[in-house]
C-alpha positions in Angstrom: 5.7 58.8 -13.1 5.2 57.4 -9.4 5.2 59.8 -6.7 8.5 59.4 -4.7 6.5 59.2 -1.3 4.3 56.4 -2.6 7.4 54.7 -4.0 9.1 55.0 -0.8 5.9 53.7 1.2 5.8 50.6 -1.1 9.5 49.9 -0.5 9.1 50.1 3.2 6.0 47.9 3.0 7.8 45.1 1.2 10.8 43.7 3.1 11.9 41.3 0.2 15.2 43.5 0.1 16.3 42.5 3.5 15.4 38.8 3.4 18.6 37.7 1.7 20.8 39.4 4.2 18.7 38.3 7.2 18.9 34.7 5.9 22.5 35.1 5.4 23.0 36.0 9.1 20.3 33.3 10.3 21.8 30.6 8.2 18.6 28.4 8.3 18.4 25.1 6.7 17.9 24.9 2.9 14.2 24.3 2.7 13.5 27.0 5.4 15.5 29.5 3.3 13.8 28.2 0.0 10.3 28.8 1.3 10.8 32.3 2.8 12.6 33.6 -0.4 9.6 32.0 -2.4 7.0 33.7 0.0 8.6 37.2 -0.5 9.3 36.8 -4.2 5.5 36.0 -4.7 4.9 39.3 -2.5 3.0 37.3 0.0 4.3 39.7 3.1 1.4 41.9 2.4 -1.4 39.2 2.9 0.5 37.5 5.8 -0.1 38.4 9.4 3.4 37.1 10.4 3.3 34.9 13.5 -0.4 35.2 14.7 -0.6 36.1 18.8 3.1 36.1 18.9 3.8 39.8 18.2 7.1 39.7 20.4 8.6 37.6 17.6 8.1 40.3 14.8 11.1 42.2 13.8 9.8 45.4 15.3 12.7 47.6 14.8 12.5 46.8 11.1 8.7 47.1 11.3 8.4 43.7 9.3 6.6 40.3 10.0 8.6 37.4 11.2 9.9 35.7 8.0 8.9 32.2 9.4 5.4 33.4 9.8 5.2 34.9 6.2 6.4 31.5 4.8 4.1 29.6 6.8 1.1 31.6 5.7 2.5 31.3 2.1 2.3 27.4 2.3 -1.3 27.4 3.6 -2.2 29.8 0.8 -0.5 27.6 -1.8 -2.1 24.3 -0.3 -1.3 21.2 -2.2 0.3 23.4 -5.0 3.3 24.2 -2.7 6.1 23.7 -5.1 8.4 22.1 -2.2 5.9 19.6 -0.9 6.9 16.2 -1.6 4.8 14.2 -4.2 3.8 11.7 -1.5 2.3 14.6 0.5 -0.3 16.1 -2.1 -3.3 15.9 -0.1 -4.8 18.4 2.4 -4.0 16.6 5.6 -0.3 15.9 4.7 0.3 19.1 3.1 -1.0 21.1 6.2 1.2 18.8 8.4 4.2 19.4 6.1 3.6 23.2 6.5 3.3 23.0 10.2 6.5 21.0 10.3 8.3 23.7 8.2 7.2 26.2 10.4 8.5 24.3 13.5 12.0 23.9 11.8 11.9 27.5 10.7 11.4 28.8 14.3 14.1 26.6 15.6 16.6 27.9 12.9 15.5 31.5 14.0 16.6 30.4 17.5 13.2 29.7 19.2 13.3 26.0 19.9 10.8 25.9 22.8 8.4 28.1 21.3 8.7 26.4 17.9 7.5 22.9 19.4 4.7 24.8 21.6 3.5 26.7 18.6 3.7 23.6 16.5 1.1 22.0 18.8 -1.2 24.9 18.7 -0.9 24.7 14.8 -1.9 21.3 14.8 -4.9 21.6 17.1 -6.5 24.8 15.6 -4.9 25.9 12.4 -7.1 23.7 10.3 -9.5 26.5 10.3 -6.9 28.9 8.6 -6.0 26.1 6.1 -9.9 25.6 5.4 -10.6 29.3 4.9 -7.8 29.2 2.1 -9.6 26.3 0.4 -12.8 27.8 0.7 -11.4 30.9 -1.1 -10.3 28.8 -3.8 -6.8 29.8 -3.3 -3.9 27.6 -5.2 -4.0 24.1 -4.1 -7.7 24.0 -3.7 -8.9 20.4 -4.7 -11.9 21.2 -6.5 -13.3 17.5 -6.3 -13.5 18.1 -2.5 -16.0 20.9 -2.8 
């Protein structure tokens, strides 16, 4: 039997139980909701750093990372195997652009329209490195022919 303190700590570290309620209040567009729910269902919150360099957008009072950041990090992890990715976007360049566009939409839905556009530009300029790191680690969606 699991120690109650360890069980409580695991529960505190996993905010999937709050996501449905939070998304119900935010009312994001369907694709934003679906990606965030999939990321939390996959347990990706633990690997995610939330929204890098923007700690003020974390849900500090809940001690959780921003769901848009968790979703975006999961999309980068999944690469071209992202189940929401349109069939016409199944290459590294298009899949990364789709993930970055998704993140912009998610931030807009969460009430950050100006930051969404600025952060989108930052992602387009520099996040290729994060995308590439996932591919070098052979995470899902790594095209083995390109290695």
